[in-house]
All heavy atoms as TSV, in Angstrom:
chain	resi	resn	atom	element	x	y	z
A	1	MET	N	N	0.846	-1.175	0.000
A	1	MET	CA	C	0.000	0.000	0.000
A	1	MET	C	C	0.892	1.239	0.000
A	1	MET	O	O	1.842	1.324	0.764
A	1	MET	CB	C	-0.891	-0.020	1.241
A	1	MET	CG	C	-1.569	1.306	1.502
A	1	MET	SD	S	-2.894	1.185	2.671
A	1	MET	CE	C	-4.216	0.937	1.513
A	2	ARG	N	N	0.584	2.186	-0.869
A	2	ARG	CA	C	1.352	3.426	-0.942
A	2	ARG	C	C	0.539	4.547	-0.301
A	2	ARG	O	O	-0.641	4.725	-0.610
A	2	ARG	CB	C	1.664	3.770	-2.393
A	2	ARG	CG	C	2.485	5.025	-2.544
A	2	ARG	CD	C	2.815	5.253	-4.013
A	2	ARG	NE	N	3.390	6.543	-4.231
A	2	ARG	CZ	C	4.687	6.806	-4.229
A	2	ARG	NH1	N	5.544	5.838	-4.023
A	2	ARG	NH2	N	5.140	8.017	-4.452
A	3	GLN	N	N	1.191	5.280	0.603
A	3	GLN	CA	C	0.546	6.410	1.261
A	3	GLN	C	C	1.462	7.625	1.207
A	3	GLN	O	O	2.688	7.494	1.184
A	3	GLN	CB	C	0.241	6.084	2.723
A	3	GLN	CG	C	-0.804	4.998	2.885
A	3	GLN	CD	C	-1.041	4.672	4.336
A	3	GLN	OE1	O	-0.278	3.918	4.906
A	3	GLN	NE2	N	-2.088	5.238	4.921
A	4	THR	N	N	0.837	8.791	1.202
A	4	THR	CA	C	1.557	10.050	1.244
A	4	THR	C	C	1.288	10.696	2.590
A	4	THR	O	O	0.135	10.882	2.973
A	4	THR	CB	C	1.094	10.992	0.109
A	4	THR	OG1	O	1.291	10.329	-1.143
A	4	THR	CG2	C	1.880	12.293	0.136
A	5	LEU	N	N	2.367	11.015	3.313
A	5	LEU	CA	C	2.246	11.642	4.626
A	5	LEU	C	C	2.690	13.089	4.520
A	5	LEU	O	O	3.818	13.356	4.095
A	5	LEU	CB	C	3.144	10.933	5.647
A	5	LEU	CG	C	2.725	9.584	6.193
A	5	LEU	CD1	C	2.626	8.544	5.113
A	5	LEU	CD2	C	3.677	9.148	7.263
A	6	ASN	N	N	1.816	14.006	4.872
A	6	ASN	CA	C	2.198	15.418	4.965
A	6	ASN	C	C	2.865	15.615	6.316
A	6	ASN	O	O	2.287	15.247	7.345
A	6	ASN	CB	C	0.989	16.333	4.831
A	6	ASN	CG	C	0.343	16.244	3.462
A	6	ASN	OD1	O	0.973	15.817	2.502
A	6	ASN	ND2	N	-0.904	16.619	3.384
A	7	ILE	N	N	4.063	16.205	6.297
A	7	ILE	CA	C	4.854	16.334	7.524
A	7	ILE	C	C	5.347	17.765	7.664
A	7	ILE	O	O	5.916	18.324	6.726
A	7	ILE	CB	C	6.056	15.369	7.500
A	7	ILE	CG1	C	5.556	13.932	7.366
A	7	ILE	CG2	C	6.911	15.529	8.744
A	7	ILE	CD1	C	6.635	12.909	7.175
A	8	THR	N	N	5.135	18.349	8.830
A	8	THR	CA	C	5.642	19.698	9.094
A	8	THR	C	C	6.890	19.612	9.961
A	8	THR	O	O	7.095	18.633	10.671
A	8	THR	CB	C	4.587	20.564	9.811
A	8	THR	OG1	O	4.262	19.963	11.058
A	8	THR	CG2	C	3.342	20.735	8.966
A	9	GLY	N	N	7.697	20.666	9.889
A	9	GLY	CA	C	8.861	20.759	10.759
A	9	GLY	C	C	10.184	20.421	10.109
A	9	GLY	O	O	11.233	20.638	10.703
A	10	MET	N	N	10.165	19.891	8.876
A	10	MET	CA	C	11.422	19.567	8.195
A	10	MET	C	C	11.995	20.833	7.563
A	10	MET	O	O	11.300	21.519	6.825
A	10	MET	CB	C	11.199	18.508	7.108
A	10	MET	CG	C	10.761	17.178	7.619
A	10	MET	SD	S	10.734	15.898	6.327
A	10	MET	CE	C	9.465	16.511	5.223
A	11	LYS	N	N	13.259	21.119	7.878
A	11	LYS	CA	C	13.867	22.351	7.376
A	11	LYS	C	C	15.128	22.102	6.546
A	11	LYS	O	O	15.586	22.989	5.850
A	11	LYS	CB	C	14.195	23.268	8.533
A	11	LYS	CG	C	12.979	23.565	9.409
A	11	LYS	CD	C	13.056	24.914	10.021
A	11	LYS	CE	C	11.930	25.203	10.966
A	11	LYS	NZ	N	10.620	25.207	10.434
A	12	CYS	N	N	15.702	20.885	6.644
A	12	CYS	CA	C	16.962	20.620	5.946
A	12	CYS	C	C	17.052	19.140	5.576
A	12	CYS	O	O	16.197	18.349	5.961
A	12	CYS	CB	C	18.148	21.013	6.820
A	12	CYS	SG	S	18.277	20.021	8.342
A	13	GLU	N	N	18.106	18.783	4.858
A	13	GLU	CA	C	18.306	17.390	4.466
A	13	GLU	C	C	18.482	16.485	5.694
A	13	GLU	O	O	18.083	15.330	5.674
A	13	GLU	CB	C	19.504	17.257	3.534
A	13	GLU	CG	C	19.234	17.783	2.136
A	13	GLU	CD	C	18.095	17.056	1.430
A	13	GLU	OE1	O	17.955	15.820	1.600
A	13	GLU	OE2	O	17.346	17.714	0.701
A	14	GLY	N	N	19.078	17.013	6.752
A	14	GLY	CA	C	19.216	16.241	7.986
A	14	GLY	C	C	17.849	15.887	8.562
A	14	GLY	O	O	17.632	14.774	9.044
A	15	CYS	N	N	16.926	16.829	8.493
A	15	CYS	CA	C	15.557	16.578	8.953
A	15	CYS	C	C	14.917	15.478	8.112
A	15	CYS	O	O	14.288	14.562	8.649
A	15	CYS	CB	C	14.709	17.842	8.830
A	15	CYS	SG	S	15.215	19.228	9.855
A	16	ALA	N	N	15.092	15.567	6.810
A	16	ALA	CA	C	14.523	14.570	5.901
A	16	ALA	C	C	15.099	13.185	6.204
A	16	ALA	O	O	14.368	12.191	6.211
A	16	ALA	CB	C	14.770	14.962	4.457
A	17	ARG	N	N	16.392	13.118	6.476
A	17	ARG	CA	C	17.016	11.828	6.820
A	17	ARG	C	C	16.448	11.277	8.129
A	17	ARG	O	O	16.222	10.077	8.259
A	17	ARG	CB	C	18.537	11.977	6.911
A	17	ARG	CG	C	19.216	11.995	5.560
A	17	ARG	CD	C	20.722	11.877	5.675
A	17	ARG	NE	N	21.335	12.967	6.421
A	17	ARG	CZ	C	21.694	14.138	5.901
A	17	ARG	NH1	N	21.499	14.385	4.629
A	17	ARG	NH2	N	22.244	15.063	6.661
A	18	ASN	N	N	16.229	12.143	9.110
A	18	ASN	CA	C	15.645	11.702	10.390
A	18	ASN	C	C	14.236	11.151	10.195
A	18	ASN	O	O	13.886	10.119	10.772
A	18	ASN	CB	C	15.617	12.847	11.400
A	18	ASN	CG	C	16.962	13.116	12.014
A	18	ASN	OD1	O	17.814	12.240	12.064
A	18	ASN	ND2	N	17.164	14.333	12.471
A	19	VAL	N	N	13.432	11.839	9.408
A	19	VAL	CA	C	12.074	11.370	9.129
A	19	VAL	C	C	12.144	10.015	8.425
A	19	VAL	O	O	11.438	9.082	8.787
A	19	VAL	CB	C	11.293	12.408	8.287
A	19	VAL	CG1	C	10.009	11.799	7.733
A	19	VAL	CG2	C	10.988	13.643	9.125
A	20	HIS	N	N	13.019	9.908	7.430
A	20	HIS	CA	C	13.185	8.654	6.696
A	20	HIS	C	C	13.542	7.510	7.644
A	20	HIS	O	O	12.920	6.443	7.627
A	20	HIS	CB	C	14.269	8.830	5.626
A	20	HIS	CG	C	14.480	7.616	4.787
A	20	HIS	ND1	N	15.290	6.578	5.166
A	20	HIS	CD2	C	13.957	7.280	3.592
A	20	HIS	CE1	C	15.271	5.657	4.235
A	20	HIS	NE2	N	14.471	6.056	3.266
A	21	LYS	N	N	14.536	7.738	8.470
A	21	LYS	CA	C	15.007	6.707	9.402
A	21	LYS	C	C	13.898	6.277	10.363
A	21	LYS	O	O	13.700	5.083	10.600
A	21	LYS	CB	C	16.213	7.232	10.184
A	21	LYS	CG	C	16.767	6.261	11.220
A	21	LYS	CD	C	17.902	6.869	11.996
A	21	LYS	CE	C	17.301	7.830	12.987
A	21	LYS	NZ	N	18.167	8.300	14.034
A	22	ASN	N	N	13.177	7.233	10.904
A	22	ASN	CA	C	12.132	6.918	11.878
A	22	ASN	C	C	10.946	6.205	11.239
A	22	ASN	O	O	10.418	5.250	11.820
A	22	ASN	CB	C	11.680	8.185	12.606
A	22	ASN	CG	C	12.686	8.631	13.627
A	22	ASN	OD1	O	12.885	7.970	14.633
A	22	ASN	ND2	N	13.367	9.726	13.368
A	23	LEU	N	N	10.526	6.636	10.070
A	23	LEU	CA	C	9.411	5.957	9.414
A	23	LEU	C	C	9.804	4.564	8.950
A	23	LEU	O	O	9.014	3.627	9.021
A	23	LEU	CB	C	8.910	6.784	8.222
A	23	LEU	CG	C	8.204	8.086	8.576
A	23	LEU	CD1	C	7.893	8.871	7.308
A	23	LEU	CD2	C	6.945	7.842	9.394
A	24	GLU	N	N	11.035	4.423	8.510
A	24	GLU	CA	C	11.526	3.125	8.053
A	24	GLU	C	C	11.603	2.111	9.201
A	24	GLU	O	O	11.584	0.905	8.971
A	24	GLU	CB	C	12.898	3.311	7.404
A	24	GLU	CG	C	13.356	2.161	6.561
A	24	GLU	CD	C	14.627	2.490	5.820
A	24	GLU	OE1	O	15.618	2.905	6.461
A	24	GLU	OE2	O	14.624	2.327	4.597
A	25	SER	N	N	11.647	2.592	10.429
A	25	SER	CA	C	11.726	1.695	11.590
A	25	SER	C	C	10.399	1.002	11.903
A	25	SER	O	O	10.363	0.069	12.691
A	25	SER	CB	C	12.211	2.463	12.819
A	25	SER	OG	O	11.188	3.326	13.300
A	26	ILE	N	N	9.315	1.437	11.289
A	26	ILE	CA	C	8.014	0.790	11.483
A	26	ILE	C	C	8.076	-0.579	10.809
A	26	ILE	O	O	8.432	-0.689	9.633
A	26	ILE	CB	C	6.869	1.644	10.905
A	26	ILE	CG1	C	6.807	3.009	11.595
A	26	ILE	CG2	C	5.541	0.902	11.027
A	26	ILE	CD1	C	5.852	3.991	10.965
A	27	ALA	N	N	7.730	-1.615	11.536
A	27	ALA	CA	C	7.911	-2.999	11.074
A	27	ALA	C	C	7.258	-3.293	9.725
A	27	ALA	O	O	7.815	-4.027	8.919
A	27	ALA	CB	C	7.394	-3.965	12.130
A	28	THR	N	N	6.101	-2.745	9.440
A	28	THR	CA	C	5.386	-3.076	8.205
A	28	THR	C	C	5.796	-2.213	7.011
A	28	THR	O	O	5.298	-2.416	5.908
A	28	THR	CB	C	3.867	-2.948	8.410
A	28	THR	OG1	O	3.563	-1.619	8.806
A	28	THR	CG2	C	3.377	-3.934	9.455
A	29	VAL	N	N	6.677	-1.247	7.229
A	29	VAL	CA	C	7.096	-0.338	6.160
A	29	VAL	C	C	8.187	-0.989	5.317
A	29	VAL	O	O	9.169	-1.505	5.838
A	29	VAL	CB	C	7.576	1.010	6.742
A	29	VAL	CG1	C	8.258	1.858	5.680
A	29	VAL	CG2	C	6.403	1.755	7.349
A	30	ASP	N	N	7.992	-0.946	3.989
A	30	ASP	CA	C	8.971	-1.499	3.052
A	30	ASP	C	C	9.925	-0.427	2.538
A	30	ASP	O	O	11.126	-0.629	2.533
A	30	ASP	CB	C	8.262	-2.166	1.875
A	30	ASP	CG	C	7.424	-3.357	2.315
A	30	ASP	OD1	O	7.889	-4.128	3.170
A	30	ASP	OD2	O	6.295	-3.502	1.803
A	31	THR	N	N	9.391	0.704	2.081
A	31	THR	CA	C	10.237	1.782	1.564
A	31	THR	C	C	9.681	3.142	1.971
A	31	THR	O	O	8.475	3.309	2.160
A	31	THR	CB	C	10.348	1.757	0.022
A	31	THR	OG1	O	9.053	1.930	-0.542
A	31	THR	CG2	C	10.973	0.466	-0.472
A	32	VAL	N	N	10.595	4.102	2.083
A	32	VAL	CA	C	10.242	5.485	2.416
A	32	VAL	C	C	11.028	6.406	1.494
A	32	VAL	O	O	12.228	6.228	1.311
A	32	VAL	CB	C	10.601	5.832	3.881
A	32	VAL	CG1	C	10.295	7.295	4.188
A	32	VAL	CG2	C	9.902	4.914	4.850
A	33	THR	N	N	10.341	7.392	0.927
A	33	THR	CA	C	10.991	8.445	0.154
A	33	THR	C	C	10.492	9.765	0.715
A	33	THR	O	O	9.285	9.984	0.803
A	33	THR	CB	C	10.636	8.346	-1.341
A	33	THR	OG1	O	10.970	7.048	-1.813
A	33	THR	CG2	C	11.386	9.401	-2.144
A	34	VAL	N	N	11.409	10.636	1.100
A	34	VAL	CA	C	11.037	11.921	1.694
A	34	VAL	C	C	11.332	13.036	0.688
A	34	VAL	O	O	12.425	13.096	0.119
A	34	VAL	CB	C	11.799	12.172	3.010
A	34	VAL	CG1	C	11.442	13.536	3.590
A	34	VAL	CG2	C	11.493	11.068	4.014
A	35	ASP	N	N	10.356	13.913	0.471
A	35	ASP	CA	C	10.530	15.075	-0.393
A	35	ASP	C	C	10.507	16.315	0.506
A	35	ASP	O	O	9.442	16.755	0.942
A	35	ASP	CB	C	9.412	15.133	-1.431
A	35	ASP	CG	C	9.602	16.233	-2.465
A	35	ASP	OD1	O	10.113	17.312	-2.097
A	35	ASP	OD2	O	9.236	16.012	-3.625
A	36	LEU	N	N	11.695	16.835	0.779
A	36	LEU	CA	C	11.828	17.979	1.680
A	36	LEU	C	C	11.080	19.201	1.150
A	36	LEU	O	O	10.388	19.886	1.903
A	36	LEU	CB	C	13.314	18.299	1.879
A	36	LEU	CG	C	13.648	19.495	2.751
A	36	LEU	CD1	C	13.139	19.293	4.170
A	36	LEU	CD2	C	15.156	19.727	2.759
A	37	GLU	N	N	11.210	19.466	-0.136
A	37	GLU	CA	C	10.578	20.646	-0.733
A	37	GLU	C	C	9.055	20.607	-0.603
A	37	GLU	O	O	8.419	21.611	-0.291
A	37	GLU	CB	C	10.967	20.751	-2.206
A	37	GLU	CG	C	10.467	22.006	-2.872
A	37	GLU	CD	C	10.948	22.115	-4.303
A	37	GLU	OE1	O	12.155	21.892	-4.546
A	37	GLU	OE2	O	10.119	22.422	-5.171
A	38	LYS	N	N	8.467	19.442	-0.821
A	38	LYS	CA	C	7.009	19.297	-0.743
A	38	LYS	C	C	6.527	19.017	0.675
A	38	LYS	O	O	5.314	19.012	0.922
A	38	LYS	CB	C	6.538	18.186	-1.667
A	38	LYS	CG	C	6.709	18.520	-3.124
A	38	LYS	CD	C	6.180	17.408	-3.993
A	38	LYS	CE	C	6.360	17.756	-5.456
A	38	LYS	NZ	N	5.884	16.678	-6.331
A	39	GLN	N	N	7.468	18.731	1.607
A	39	GLN	CA	C	7.123	18.426	3.001
A	39	GLN	C	C	6.246	17.183	3.100
A	39	GLN	O	O	5.263	17.145	3.854
A	39	GLN	CB	C	6.429	19.624	3.658
A	39	GLN	CG	C	7.300	20.867	3.758
A	39	GLN	CD	C	8.380	20.731	4.816
A	39	GLN	OE1	O	8.083	20.641	5.983
A	39	GLN	NE2	N	9.624	20.709	4.399
A	40	VAL	N	N	6.620	16.143	2.326
A	40	VAL	CA	C	5.881	14.892	2.352
A	40	VAL	C	C	6.837	13.705	2.419
A	40	VAL	O	O	8.015	13.817	2.070
A	40	VAL	CB	C	4.962	14.716	1.113
A	40	VAL	CG1	C	3.898	15.785	1.056
A	40	VAL	CG2	C	5.763	14.651	-0.167
A	41	ALA	N	N	6.291	12.585	2.850
A	41	ALA	CA	C	6.996	11.303	2.790
A	41	ALA	C	C	6.074	10.334	2.074
A	41	ALA	O	O	4.869	10.282	2.350
A	41	ALA	CB	C	7.319	10.793	4.188
A	42	TYR	N	N	6.636	9.599	1.127
A	42	TYR	CA	C	5.906	8.564	0.411
A	42	TYR	C	C	6.310	7.240	1.038
A	42	TYR	O	O	7.494	6.926	1.108
A	42	TYR	CB	C	6.249	8.584	-1.073
A	42	TYR	CG	C	5.972	9.921	-1.716
A	42	TYR	CD1	C	7.011	10.810	-1.981
A	42	TYR	CD2	C	4.674	10.303	-2.036
A	42	TYR	CE1	C	6.766	12.041	-2.552
A	42	TYR	CE2	C	4.414	11.546	-2.603
A	42	TYR	CZ	C	5.465	12.405	-2.873
A	42	TYR	OH	O	5.214	13.637	-3.436
A	43	VAL	N	N	5.326	6.495	1.508
A	43	VAL	CA	C	5.599	5.264	2.245
A	43	VAL	C	C	4.921	4.093	1.548
A	43	VAL	O	O	3.720	4.152	1.245
A	43	VAL	CB	C	5.092	5.372	3.702
A	43	VAL	CG1	C	5.316	4.074	4.450
A	43	VAL	CG2	C	5.758	6.531	4.416
A	44	GLU	N	N	5.698	3.047	1.289
A	44	GLU	CA	C	5.163	1.767	0.798
A	44	GLU	C	C	5.186	0.827	1.992
A	44	GLU	O	O	6.240	0.645	2.621
A	44	GLU	CB	C	6.041	1.200	-0.311
A	44	GLU	CG	C	5.984	1.952	-1.607
A	44	GLU	CD	C	4.783	1.579	-2.467
A	44	GLU	OE1	O	4.134	0.551	-2.184
A	44	GLU	OE2	O	4.503	2.330	-3.406
A	45	SER	N	N	4.013	0.275	2.320
A	45	SER	CA	C	3.944	-0.609	3.482
A	45	SER	C	C	3.023	-1.786	3.207
A	45	SER	O	O	2.244	-1.774	2.245
A	45	SER	CB	C	3.470	0.157	4.715
A	45	SER	OG	O	2.177	0.663	4.498
A	46	GLN	N	N	3.114	-2.769	4.069
A	46	GLN	CA	C	2.320	-3.982	3.923
A	46	GLN	C	C	0.867	-3.775	4.340
A	46	GLN	O	O	0.005	-4.576	3.989
A	46	GLN	CB	C	2.961	-5.100	4.747
A	46	GLN	CG	C	4.360	-5.417	4.285
A	46	GLN	CD	C	5.138	-6.199	5.314
A	46	GLN	OE1	O	4.578	-6.843	6.190
A	46	GLN	NE2	N	6.457	-6.140	5.224
A	47	GLU	N	N	0.616	-2.712	5.083
A	47	GLU	CA	C	-0.745	-2.388	5.523
A	47	GLU	C	C	-0.854	-0.882	5.690
A	47	GLU	O	O	0.146	-0.178	5.762
A	47	GLU	CB	C	-1.066	-3.089	6.842
A	47	GLU	CG	C	-0.134	-2.713	7.961
A	47	GLU	CD	C	-0.346	-3.546	9.224
A	47	GLU	OE1	O	-0.632	-4.738	9.114
A	47	GLU	OE2	O	-0.210	-2.971	10.310
A	48	ALA	N	N	-2.091	-0.402	5.733
A	48	ALA	CA	C	-2.314	1.031	5.911
A	48	ALA	C	C	-1.772	1.484	7.257
A	48	ALA	O	O	-1.944	0.807	8.271
A	48	ALA	CB	C	-3.805	1.338	5.812
A	49	LEU	N	N	-1.116	2.624	7.249
A	49	LEU	CA	C	-0.576	3.198	8.479
A	49	LEU	C	C	-1.515	4.270	8.996
A	49	LEU	O	O	-2.035	5.075	8.225
A	49	LEU	CB	C	0.795	3.823	8.218
A	49	LEU	CG	C	1.881	2.877	7.726
A	49	LEU	CD1	C	3.125	3.660	7.357
A	49	LEU	CD2	C	2.199	1.843	8.779
A	50	SER	N	N	-1.703	4.302	10.284
A	50	SER	CA	C	-2.545	5.330	10.888
A	50	SER	C	C	-1.691	6.556	11.225
A	50	SER	O	O	-0.467	6.461	11.351
A	50	SER	CB	C	-3.196	4.802	12.170
A	50	SER	OG	O	-2.211	4.616	13.172
A	51	LYS	N	N	-2.363	7.671	11.383
A	51	LYS	CA	C	-1.664	8.897	11.782
A	51	LYS	C	C	-0.996	8.705	13.143
A	51	LYS	O	O	0.133	9.125	13.360
A	51	LYS	CB	C	-2.647	10.065	11.811
A	51	LYS	CG	C	-2.007	11.394	12.057
A	51	LYS	CD	C	-3.035	12.505	11.953
A	51	LYS	CE	C	-2.443	13.830	12.342
A	51	LYS	NZ	N	-3.449	14.887	12.341
A	52	ASP	N	N	-1.691	8.027	14.060
A	52	ASP	CA	C	-1.123	7.779	15.394
A	52	ASP	C	C	0.154	6.950	15.311
A	52	ASP	O	O	1.141	7.256	15.980
A	52	ASP	CB	C	-2.130	7.063	16.292
A	52	ASP	CG	C	-3.274	7.957	16.719
A	52	ASP	OD1	O	-3.124	9.194	16.663
A	52	ASP	OD2	O	-4.319	7.411	17.109
A	53	ARG	N	N	0.146	5.906	14.487
A	53	ARG	CA	C	1.322	5.025	14.382
A	53	ARG	C	C	2.506	5.761	13.760
A	53	ARG	O	O	3.630	5.625	14.225
A	53	ARG	CB	C	0.977	3.785	13.540
A	53	ARG	CG	C	2.136	2.841	13.335
A	53	ARG	CD	C	2.587	2.237	14.678
A	53	ARG	NE	N	3.761	1.428	14.511
A	53	ARG	CZ	C	4.977	1.757	14.944
A	53	ARG	NH1	N	5.175	2.884	15.579
A	53	ARG	NH2	N	5.996	0.956	14.754
A	54	THR	N	N	2.249	6.550	12.731
A	54	THR	CA	C	3.355	7.272	12.101
A	54	THR	C	C	3.883	8.362	13.032
A	54	THR	O	O	5.090	8.550	13.135
A	54	THR	CB	C	2.942	7.873	10.748
A	54	THR	OG1	O	1.794	8.692	10.915
A	54	THR	CG2	C	2.654	6.781	9.733
A	55	GLN	N	N	2.989	9.039	13.739
A	55	GLN	CA	C	3.433	10.079	14.666
A	55	GLN	C	C	4.218	9.474	15.817
A	55	GLN	O	O	5.193	10.051	16.290
A	55	GLN	CB	C	2.253	10.894	15.192
A	55	GLN	CG	C	2.668	12.114	15.973
A	55	GLN	CD	C	3.515	13.068	15.144
A	55	GLN	OE1	O	3.108	13.501	14.077
A	55	GLN	NE2	N	4.703	13.387	15.624
A	56	GLU	N	N	3.823	8.280	16.245
A	56	GLU	CA	C	4.554	7.589	17.311
A	56	GLU	C	C	6.008	7.346	16.893
A	56	GLU	O	O	6.920	7.487	17.706
A	56	GLU	CB	C	3.868	6.266	17.629
A	56	GLU	CG	C	4.535	5.471	18.718
A	56	GLU	CD	C	3.839	4.143	18.928
A	56	GLU	OE1	O	2.602	4.141	19.083
A	56	GLU	OE2	O	4.535	3.109	18.921
A	57	SER	N	N	6.216	7.002	15.632
A	57	SER	CA	C	7.586	6.750	15.171
A	57	SER	C	C	8.420	8.033	15.157
A	57	SER	O	O	9.635	7.980	15.202
A	57	SER	CB	C	7.590	6.107	13.784
A	57	SER	OG	O	7.287	7.059	12.780
A	58	LEU	N	N	7.749	9.174	15.106
A	58	LEU	CA	C	8.429	10.477	15.097
A	58	LEU	C	C	8.390	11.162	16.457
A	58	LEU	O	O	8.762	12.329	16.581
A	58	LEU	CB	C	7.790	11.397	14.046
A	58	LEU	CG	C	7.834	10.912	12.596
A	58	LEU	CD1	C	7.016	11.832	11.710
A	58	LEU	CD2	C	9.258	10.807	12.100
A	59	SER	N	N	7.976	10.454	17.489
A	59	SER	CA	C	7.728	11.068	18.797
A	59	SER	C	C	8.966	11.708	19.430
A	59	SER	O	O	8.836	12.635	20.209
A	59	SER	CB	C	7.115	10.052	19.760
A	59	SER	OG	O	8.036	9.009	20.023
A	60	ALA	N	N	10.139	11.237	19.091
A	60	ALA	CA	C	11.366	11.813	19.664
A	60	ALA	C	C	11.863	13.006	18.846
A	60	ALA	O	O	12.941	13.523	19.108
A	60	ALA	CB	C	12.453	10.745	19.749
A	61	THR	N	N	11.060	13.447	17.883
A	61	THR	CA	C	11.451	14.559	17.010
A	61	THR	C	C	10.438	15.697	17.134
A	61	THR	O	O	9.447	15.575	17.843
A	61	THR	CB	C	11.499	14.095	15.536
A	61	THR	OG1	O	10.153	13.845	15.087
A	61	THR	CG2	C	12.351	12.847	15.349
A	62	THR	N	N	10.665	16.758	16.392
A	62	THR	CA	C	9.725	17.883	16.384
A	62	THR	C	C	8.832	17.869	15.158
A	62	THR	O	O	8.052	18.785	14.952
A	62	THR	CB	C	10.487	19.221	16.417
A	62	THR	OG1	O	11.348	19.281	15.275
A	62	THR	CG2	C	11.300	19.357	17.684
A	63	TYR	N	N	8.902	16.815	14.341
A	63	TYR	CA	C	8.115	16.728	13.113
A	63	TYR	C	C	6.711	16.240	13.432
A	63	TYR	O	O	6.516	15.412	14.311
A	63	TYR	CB	C	8.791	15.790	12.108
A	63	TYR	CG	C	10.286	15.988	12.041
A	63	TYR	CD1	C	11.154	14.978	12.389
A	63	TYR	CD2	C	10.818	17.212	11.666
A	63	TYR	CE1	C	12.521	15.168	12.348
A	63	TYR	CE2	C	12.194	17.414	11.626
A	63	TYR	CZ	C	13.042	16.385	11.974
A	63	TYR	OH	O	14.398	16.573	11.948
A	64	GLN	N	N	5.741	16.728	12.673
A	64	GLN	CA	C	4.349	16.366	12.890
A	64	GLN	C	C	3.730	15.848	11.600
A	64	GLN	O	O	3.860	16.470	10.550
A	64	GLN	CB	C	3.538	17.589	13.351
A	64	GLN	CG	C	3.929	18.128	14.687
A	64	GLN	CD	C	3.566	17.181	15.798
A	64	GLN	OE1	O	2.469	16.648	15.842
A	64	GLN	NE2	N	4.497	16.942	16.700
A	65	VAL	N	N	3.053	14.709	11.693
A	65	VAL	CA	C	2.283	14.193	10.569
A	65	VAL	C	C	0.941	14.899	10.618
A	65	VAL	O	O	0.201	14.777	11.593
A	65	VAL	CB	C	2.088	12.662	10.677
A	65	VAL	CG1	C	1.211	12.159	9.537
A	65	VAL	CG2	C	3.436	11.955	10.688
A	66	THR	N	N	0.640	15.683	9.588
A	66	THR	CA	C	-0.595	16.455	9.592
A	66	THR	C	C	-1.720	15.790	8.809
A	66	THR	O	O	-2.888	16.045	9.068
A	66	THR	CB	C	-0.368	17.872	9.026
A	66	THR	OG1	O	0.121	17.765	7.685
A	66	THR	CG2	C	0.599	18.651	9.901
A	67	GLU	N	N	-1.350	14.912	7.861
A	67	GLU	CA	C	-2.357	14.251	7.054
A	67	GLU	C	C	-1.746	13.026	6.372
A	67	GLU	O	O	-0.569	13.032	6.027
A	67	GLU	CB	C	-2.899	15.213	5.977
A	67	GLU	CG	C	-3.978	14.659	5.118
A	67	GLU	CD	C	-4.475	15.659	4.077
A	67	GLU	OE1	O	-3.866	16.717	3.893
A	67	GLU	OE2	O	-5.486	15.332	3.441
A	68	ILE	N	N	-2.562	12.007	6.192
A	68	ILE	CA	C	-2.161	10.819	5.437
A	68	ILE	C	C	-3.153	10.616	4.302
A	68	ILE	O	O	-4.364	10.626	4.538
A	68	ILE	CB	C	-2.128	9.558	6.327
A	68	ILE	CG1	C	-1.089	9.699	7.434
A	68	ILE	CG2	C	-1.821	8.316	5.477
A	68	ILE	CD1	C	-1.016	8.521	8.372
A	69	GLN	N	N	-2.603	10.465	3.121
A	69	GLN	CA	C	-3.471	10.250	1.939
A	69	GLN	C	C	-3.164	8.908	1.339
A	69	GLN	O	O	-2.071	8.458	1.326
A	69	GLN	CB	C	-3.218	11.333	0.901
A	69	GLN	CG	C	-3.452	12.716	1.444
A	69	GLN	CD	C	-2.937	13.793	0.491
A	69	GLN	OE1	O	-2.401	13.522	-0.567
A	69	GLN	NE2	N	-3.112	15.024	0.882
């Protein structure tokens, strides 16, 4: 399943790498691509991810998942 996550708080490539690393740590996630300019992450996973689950993976950061499409 492919989902697009709108994420606020990313300001640099380091931020994008942190988001990538944290989202990739979710067990059901296969691939993550982060677009810093668009402030989104594209996630391929084995099942639909909830906003709560994705935000939990980012809980140690200042980034916020605002919407999942």
